[in-house]
N, CA and C atoms as an extended XYZ file, in Angstrom:
348
Properties=species:S:1:pos:R:3:atomname:S:1:resname:S:1:resid:I:1 pbc="F F F"
N       -33.371      163.600     -132.771 N   MET     1
C       -34.601      163.622     -133.600 CA  MET     1
C       -34.827      163.381     -134.610 C   MET     1
N       -33.186      163.835     -135.663 N   GLU     2
C       -33.613      163.756     -136.887 CA  GLU     2
C       -33.841      162.355     -137.508 C   GLU     2
N       -32.577      161.756     -136.826 N   ASP     3
C       -32.392      160.415     -137.144 CA  ASP     3
C       -33.841      159.601     -137.124 C   ASP     3
N       -34.766      160.001     -135.952 N   VAL     4
C       -35.851      159.400     -135.780 CA  VAL     4
C       -36.757      159.569     -137.191 C   VAL     4
N       -36.607      160.808     -137.464 N   VAL     5
C       -37.872      161.364     -138.371 CA  VAL     5
C       -37.132      160.460     -140.098 C   VAL     5
N       -35.897      160.552     -140.055 N   GLN     6
C       -35.249      160.039     -141.375 CA  GLN     6
C       -35.873      158.528     -141.520 C   GLN     6
N       -35.723      157.909     -140.039 N   ARG     7
C       -36.187      156.241     -140.140 CA  ARG     7
C       -37.634      156.369     -140.443 C   ARG     7
N       -38.420      157.268     -139.989 N   ILE     8
C       -40.057      157.147     -140.353 CA  ILE     8
C       -40.028      157.442     -141.789 C   ILE     8
N       -39.292      158.608     -142.610 N   GLN     9
C       -39.150      158.750     -143.787 CA  GLN     9
C       -38.973      157.168     -144.501 C   GLN     9
N       -37.596      156.855     -144.364 N   GLU    10
C       -37.574      155.340     -144.973 CA  GLU    10
C       -38.595      154.611     -144.677 C   GLU    10
N       -39.478      154.498     -143.708 N   TYR    11
C       -40.480      153.412     -143.184 CA  TYR    11
C       -41.696      153.722     -144.687 C   TYR    11
N       -41.466      155.135     -144.666 N   MET    12
C       -42.698      155.736     -145.546 CA  MET    12
C       -42.355      155.140     -147.154 C   MET    12
N       -41.122      155.783     -147.246 N   GLU    13
C       -40.547      154.881     -148.967 CA  GLU    13
C       -40.988      153.709     -149.172 C   GLU    13
N       -40.672      152.660     -147.952 N   HIS    14
C       -40.439      151.264     -147.931 CA  HIS    14
C       -42.250      150.701     -148.129 C   HIS    14
N       -42.850      151.417     -147.643 N   THR    15
C       -44.073      151.188     -147.562 CA  THR    15
C       -44.994      151.770     -148.778 C   THR    15
N       -44.598      152.745     -149.447 N   GLY    16
C       -45.105      153.433     -150.709 CA  GLY    16
C       -45.868      154.427     -149.933 C   GLY    16
N       -46.041      154.895     -149.001 N   HIS    17
C       -46.705      155.918     -148.221 CA  HIS    17
C       -46.048      157.415     -148.331 C   HIS    17
N       -47.026      158.315     -148.891 N   ASN    18
C       -46.338      159.698     -148.557 CA  ASN    18
C       -47.476      160.243     -147.182 C   ASN    18
N       -47.175      161.606     -147.294 N   ALA    19
C       -47.306      162.277     -145.743 CA  ALA    19
C       -49.213      161.937     -145.765 C   ALA    19
N       -49.686      162.155     -146.603 N   THR    20
C       -51.188      162.153     -146.996 CA  THR    20
C       -51.699      160.706     -146.555 C   THR    20
N       -51.013      160.074     -147.076 N   SER    21
C       -51.528      158.470     -147.116 CA  SER    21
C       -51.384      157.940     -145.790 C   SER    21
N       -50.119      158.394     -145.134 N   LEU    22
C       -49.746      157.421     -143.758 CA  LEU    22
C       -50.403      158.383     -142.357 C   LEU    22
N       -50.546      159.498     -143.116 N   ALA    23
C       -51.737      160.354     -141.992 CA  ALA    23
C       -52.536      159.453     -141.954 C   ALA    23
N       -53.617      159.618     -142.683 N   LYS    24
C       -54.908      159.045     -143.008 CA  LYS    24
C       -54.820      157.840     -142.546 C   LYS    24
N       -53.767      156.837     -142.703 N   ALA    25
C       -53.907      155.455     -142.375 CA  ALA    25
C       -53.641      155.538     -140.685 C   ALA    25
N       -52.895      156.254     -140.159 N   ILE    26
C       -52.916      156.347     -138.964 CA  ILE    26
C       -53.633      156.786     -138.052 C   ILE    26
N       -54.474      157.461     -138.721 N   GLY    27
C       -55.683      158.542     -138.023 CA  GLY    27
C       -54.966      159.821     -137.505 C   GLY    27
N       -54.168      160.340     -138.300 N   MET    28
C       -53.500      161.399     -137.773 CA  MET    28
C       -53.745      162.783     -138.609 C   MET    28
N       -53.499      164.049     -138.283 N   ASN    29
C       -53.828      165.337     -138.857 CA  ASN    29
C       -52.786      165.216     -140.044 C   ASN    29
N       -52.791      165.452     -141.295 N   ARG    30
C       -51.759      165.803     -142.250 CA  ARG    30
C       -50.661      166.913     -141.799 C   ARG    30
N       -51.485      167.907     -141.642 N   PRO    31
C       -50.470      168.915     -141.149 CA  PRO    31
C       -49.570      168.500     -139.976 C   PRO    31
N       -50.250      167.755     -138.840 N   THR    32
C       -49.061      167.460     -138.025 CA  THR    32
C       -47.957      166.723     -138.471 C   THR    32
N       -48.345      165.735     -139.341 N   LEU    33
C       -47.364      164.673     -139.685 CA  LEU    33
C       -46.279      165.595     -140.718 C   LEU    33
N       -46.921      166.126     -141.395 N   VAL    34
C       -45.838      167.017     -142.171 CA  VAL    34
C       -44.742      167.891     -141.521 C   VAL    34
N       -45.208      168.507     -140.351 N   HIS    35
C       -44.575      169.230     -139.612 CA  HIS    35
C       -43.493      168.444     -138.793 C   HIS    35
N       -43.829      167.262     -138.435 N   ILE    36
C       -42.667      166.327     -137.534 CA  ILE    36
C       -41.875      166.406     -138.729 C   ILE    36
N       -42.329      165.430     -140.238 N   LEU    37
C       -41.531      165.448     -140.996 CA  LEU    37
C       -40.224      166.496     -141.825 C   LEU    37
N       -40.906      167.879     -141.588 N   ASN    38
C       -40.167      168.824     -141.787 CA  ASN    38
C       -39.395      169.319     -140.623 C   ASN    38
N       -39.510      168.798     -139.760 N   GLY    39
C       -38.433      169.069     -138.427 CA  GLY    39
C       -39.565      170.209     -137.726 C   GLY    39
N       -40.271      170.897     -137.978 N   ARG    40
C       -40.875      171.859     -137.053 CA  ARG    40
C       -41.297      171.376     -135.569 C   ARG    40
N       -41.916      170.084     -135.735 N   ASN    41
C       -42.157      169.666     -134.618 CA  ASN    41
C       -41.286      168.199     -134.661 C   ASN    41
N       -41.018      167.972     -133.081 N   LYS    42
C       -40.531      166.528     -133.049 CA  LYS    42
C       -41.259      165.298     -132.850 C   LYS    42
N       -41.030      164.383     -133.365 N   PRO    43
C       -41.817      163.282     -133.518 CA  PRO    43
C       -42.092      163.019     -131.685 C   PRO    43
N       -43.521      162.507     -131.395 N   ASN    44
C       -43.756      162.052     -130.198 CA  ASN    44
C       -44.441      160.452     -129.983 C   ASN    44
N       -44.387      160.159     -129.160 N   LEU    45
C       -45.083      159.157     -128.613 CA  LEU    45
C       -45.879      158.554     -129.089 C   LEU    45
N       -47.040      159.600     -128.976 N   GLN    46
C       -48.514      159.137     -129.895 CA  GLN    46
C       -48.261      158.695     -131.351 C   GLN    46
N       -47.187      159.538     -132.401 N   LEU    47
C       -46.784      159.171     -133.569 CA  LEU    47
C       -46.585      157.396     -133.412 C   LEU    47
N       -45.277      157.253     -132.667 N   LEU    48
C       -45.079      155.976     -132.888 CA  LEU    48
C       -45.829      155.043     -132.318 C   LEU    48
N       -47.009      155.577     -131.370 N   ARG    49
C       -48.066      154.501     -130.947 CA  ARG    49
C       -48.804      154.205     -132.181 C   ARG    49
N       -49.096      155.204     -132.845 N   GLN    50
C       -50.010      154.982     -133.731 CA  GLN    50
C       -49.509      154.007     -135.124 C   GLN    50
N       -48.124      154.695     -135.361 N   LEU    51
C       -47.323      153.653     -136.355 CA  LEU    51
C       -47.426      152.073     -136.013 C   LEU    51
N       -46.942      151.945     -134.991 N   ALA    52
C       -46.888      150.598     -133.864 CA  ALA    52
C       -48.452      149.933     -134.217 C   ALA    52
N       -49.536      150.483     -133.925 N   LEU    53
C       -50.828      149.849     -134.195 CA  LEU    53
C       -51.241      150.001     -135.636 C   LEU    53
N       -50.503      150.709     -136.379 N   PHE    54
C       -51.026      150.409     -137.628 CA  PHE    54
C       -50.342      149.436     -138.295 C   PHE    54
N       -49.082      149.071     -138.341 N   ASP    55
C       -47.877      148.039     -138.732 CA  ASP    55
C       -47.277      147.370     -137.501 C   ASP    55
N       -47.986      146.276     -137.335 N   SER    56
C       -47.520      145.148     -136.321 CA  SER    56
C       -46.426      144.750     -136.722 C   SER    56
N       -45.620      144.746     -137.812 N   GLU    57
C       -44.439      144.154     -138.331 CA  GLU    57
C       -43.354      145.456     -138.061 C   GLU    57
N       -43.723      146.585     -137.834 N   LEU    58
C       -43.044      147.813     -137.589 CA  LEU    58
C       -42.041      147.748     -136.369 C   LEU    58
N       -40.934      147.986     -136.593 N   ASP    59
C       -39.770      147.599     -135.586 CA  ASP    59
C       -39.548      149.088     -134.854 C   ASP    59
N       -40.447      149.211     -133.560 N   VAL    60
C       -40.487      150.591     -132.989 CA  VAL    60
C       -39.060      151.019     -132.546 C   VAL    60
N       -38.371      149.506     -132.068 N   ARG    61
C       -37.309      150.141     -131.328 CA  ARG    61
C       -36.179      150.379     -132.777 C   ARG    61
N       -36.327      149.778     -133.796 N   TYR    62
C       -35.546      150.738     -134.902 CA  TYR    62
C       -35.519      152.190     -135.179 C   TYR    62
N       -36.984      151.977     -135.103 N   LEU    63
C       -37.429      153.563     -135.373 CA  LEU    63
C       -36.569      154.709     -134.516 C   LEU    63
N       -36.786      154.182     -132.861 N   LEU    64
C       -35.898      154.829     -132.181 CA  LEU    64
C       -34.756      155.170     -131.864 C   LEU    64
N       -33.880      153.796     -132.163 N   THR    65
C       -32.687      153.954     -131.656 CA  THR    65
C       -31.680      153.426     -132.982 C   THR    65
N       -32.255      153.032     -134.211 N   GLY    66
C       -31.423      152.644     -135.365 CA  GLY    66
C       -30.698      151.268     -135.091 C   GLY    66
N       -31.319      150.394     -134.044 N   ILE    67
C       -30.889      149.090     -133.546 CA  ILE    67
C       -32.023      148.023     -134.335 C   ILE    67
N       -31.933      147.102     -134.827 N   LYS    68
C       -32.998      146.493     -135.277 CA  LYS    68
C       -33.106      145.487     -133.996 C   LYS    68
N       -34.322      145.021     -133.554 N   SER    69
C       -34.562      144.213     -132.492 CA  SER    69
C       -34.302      142.525     -132.640 C   SER    69
N       -34.019      141.762     -131.546 N   ILE    70
C       -33.612      140.573     -131.855 CA  ILE    70
C       -34.641      139.963     -133.038 C   ILE    70
N       -35.762      140.108     -132.385 N   GLN    71
C       -36.765      139.360     -133.188 CA  GLN    71
C       -36.650      139.679     -134.776 C   GLN    71
N       -36.509      140.631     -135.102 N   VAL    72
C       -36.694      140.865     -136.581 CA  VAL    72
C       -35.397      140.700     -137.142 C   VAL    72
N       -34.382      140.595     -136.334 N   VAL    73
C       -32.691      139.921     -136.985 CA  VAL    73
C       -33.359      138.337     -137.228 C   VAL    73
N       -33.594      137.643     -136.222 N   GLU    74
C       -34.044      136.209     -136.234 CA  GLU    74
C       -35.154      136.012     -137.602 C   GLU    74
N       -35.993      136.923     -137.708 N   GLN    75
C       -36.677      136.626     -139.033 CA  GLN    75
C       -35.979      136.539     -140.076 C   GLN    75
N       -35.190      137.486     -140.269 N   ASN    76
C       -34.725      137.766     -141.435 CA  ASN    76
C       -33.303      136.684     -141.826 C   ASN    76
N       -33.118      135.941     -140.828 N   ILE    77
C       -31.870      135.063     -140.873 CA  ILE    77
C       -32.327      133.656     -141.874 C   ILE    77
N       -32.185      133.311     -142.975 N   GLN    78
C       -32.457      132.070     -143.978 CA  GLN    78
C       -31.640      130.958     -143.207 C   GLN    78
N       -32.505      130.090     -143.296 N   HIS    79
C       -31.726      128.693     -142.623 CA  HIS    79
C       -31.057      128.003     -144.066 C   HIS    79
N       -29.567      127.901     -144.051 N   THR    80
C       -29.550      127.128     -145.218 CA  THR    80
C       -28.285      126.261     -144.930 C   THR    80
N       -27.657      125.839     -145.834 N   GLU    81
C       -26.737      124.962     -145.360 CA  GLU    81
C       -25.646      125.637     -144.786 C   GLU    81
N       -24.821      124.913     -143.986 N   PRO    82
C       -23.627      125.561     -143.149 CA  PRO    82
C       -22.455      126.097     -144.354 C   PRO    82
N       -21.890      127.197     -143.932 N   THR    83
C       -20.715      127.612     -145.078 CA  THR    83
C       -19.552      127.475     -144.383 C   THR    83
N       -18.451      127.491     -144.869 N   PRO    84
C       -17.127      127.468     -144.802 CA  PRO    84
C       -16.998      128.786     -143.591 C   PRO    84
N       -16.208      128.419     -142.716 N   THR    85
C       -15.927      129.381     -141.819 CA  THR    85
C       -14.941      130.621     -142.344 C   THR    85
N       -15.304      131.892     -142.503 N   PRO    86
C       -14.418      132.936     -143.391 CA  PRO    86
C       -13.214      133.012     -142.203 C   PRO    86
N       -12.409      133.508     -143.149 N   SER    87
C       -10.816      133.408     -142.428 CA  SER    87
C       -11.044      134.816     -141.471 C   SER    87
N       -10.246      135.127     -140.804 N   PRO    88
C       -10.554      135.884     -139.355 CA  PRO    88
C       -10.026      137.132     -139.960 C   PRO    88
N       -10.866      138.322     -139.857 N   VAL    89
C       -11.003      139.714     -140.088 CA  VAL    89
C       -10.187      140.743     -139.246 C   VAL    89
N        -9.395      141.300     -139.667 N   LYS    90
C        -8.649      142.353     -138.558 CA  LYS    90
C        -9.700      143.341     -137.748 C   LYS    90
N        -9.987      143.166     -136.933 N   VAL    91
C       -10.932      144.470     -136.421 CA  VAL    91
C       -10.352      145.637     -136.083 C   VAL    91
N       -11.261      146.588     -136.359 N   THR    92
C       -10.185      147.721     -136.134 CA  THR    92
C       -11.152      148.496     -134.910 C   THR    92
N       -10.791      149.107     -134.465 N   GLU    93
C       -11.064      150.019     -132.826 CA  GLU    93
C       -11.944      151.257     -133.101 C   GLU    93
N       -13.264      151.107     -132.782 N   THR    94
C       -14.257      151.971     -133.112 CA  THR    94
C       -14.749      153.021     -132.274 C   THR    94
N       -15.249      154.133     -132.113 N   LYS    95
C       -15.975      154.779     -131.021 CA  LYS    95
C       -17.281      153.937     -130.768 C   LYS    95
N       -17.803      154.174     -129.481 N   THR    96
C       -19.176      153.627     -129.329 CA  THR    96
C       -19.912      154.887     -128.243 C   THR    96
N       -20.975      154.772     -128.911 N   HIS    97
C       -21.929      155.866     -128.341 CA  HIS    97
C       -23.025      155.280     -127.050 C   HIS    97
N       -23.094      155.878     -126.145 N   GLU    98
C       -24.263      155.284     -125.415 CA  GLU    98
C       -25.299      156.195     -125.493 C   GLU    98
N       -26.554      155.934     -125.649 N   LYS    99
C       -27.563      156.876     -126.070 CA  LYS    99
C       -28.331      157.029     -124.737 C   LYS    99
N       -28.899      157.938     -124.212 N   LEU   100
C       -29.726      158.212     -123.030 CA  LEU   100
C       -31.046      158.471     -123.472 C   LEU   100
N       -32.386      157.922     -123.701 N   LEU   101
C       -33.631      158.774     -123.829 CA  LEU   101
C       -34.487      158.904     -122.803 C   LEU   101
N       -34.773      160.201     -122.444 N   VAL   102
C       -35.606      160.745     -121.543 CA  VAL   102
C       -36.785      160.901     -122.051 C   VAL   102
N       -37.863      160.130     -121.088 N   LEU   103
C       -39.421      160.567     -121.719 CA  LEU   103
C       -39.954      161.704     -120.919 C   LEU   103
N       -40.514      162.471     -121.594 N   ASN   104
C       -41.139      163.841     -121.073 CA  ASN   104
C       -42.610      163.702     -120.694 C   ASN   104
N       -42.946      164.065     -119.654 N   PRO   105
C       -44.541      164.081     -119.448 CA  PRO   105
C       -45.874      164.229     -120.621 C   PRO   105
N       -45.096      165.672     -121.721 N   ASN   106
C       -46.084      165.709     -122.524 CA  ASN   106
C       -45.768      165.016     -123.508 C   ASN   106
N       -45.136      164.017     -123.887 N   GLY   107
C       -44.887      162.636     -125.109 CA  GLY   107
C       -44.321      162.908     -125.691 C   GLY   107
N       -43.135      164.196     -125.627 N   THR   108
C       -41.929      163.751     -126.158 CA  THR   108
C       -40.597      163.325     -125.867 C   THR   108
N       -39.326      163.297     -126.132 N   TRP   109
C       -38.125      162.706     -125.794 CA  TRP   109
C       -37.175      163.479     -125.930 C   TRP   109
N       -36.227      163.133     -125.172 N   ASN   110
C       -34.528      163.583     -125.524 CA  ASN   110
C       -33.612      163.137     -125.494 C   ASN   110
N       -32.764      163.028     -126.567 N   THR   111
C       -31.826      161.877     -126.525 CA  THR   111
C       -30.380      162.242     -126.149 C   THR   111
N       -29.726      162.248     -125.078 N   TYR   112
C       -28.560      162.325     -125.093 CA  TYR   112
C       -27.542      160.898     -125.482 C   TYR   112
N       -26.095      161.520     -125.870 N   THR   113
C       -25.527      160.547     -126.411 CA  THR   113
C       -24.062      161.129     -125.430 C   THR   113
N       -23.450      159.994     -125.147 N   LYS   114
C       -22.086      159.678     -124.270 CA  LYS   114
C       -21.013      159.318     -125.426 C   LYS   114
N       -19.958      159.926     -125.805 N   GLU   115
C       -19.033      159.235     -126.734 CA  GLU   115
C       -17.971      158.748     -125.496 C   GLU   115
N       -17.531      157.319     -125.973 N   ALA   116
C       -16.420      156.862     -125.071 CA  ALA   116
C       -15.117      156.555     -125.733 C   ALA   116
């Protein structure tokens, strides 16, 4: 959950919002948003929905997982002249993490990580 909150804070910094202005913009109580940002409460689906409705360009998948959506990545690709193929790079083995997101009926969720 801390990762989700951190990405929401990054979004706020990127868009120039503070807790008061963002709460007002998305129609949420300021104390509720502050409690989420301070870790007292977990971010819920209502917050993510309100953020998505407020900013149509916001990548909700990125907020939840830290992985950008394919559409966002494609939008950021600039079409330029082809560049020479770089020399092969030695790839080191890295650990992969599988995440399971469980949505609860009360609007919260739990994340479980499996290390491989």
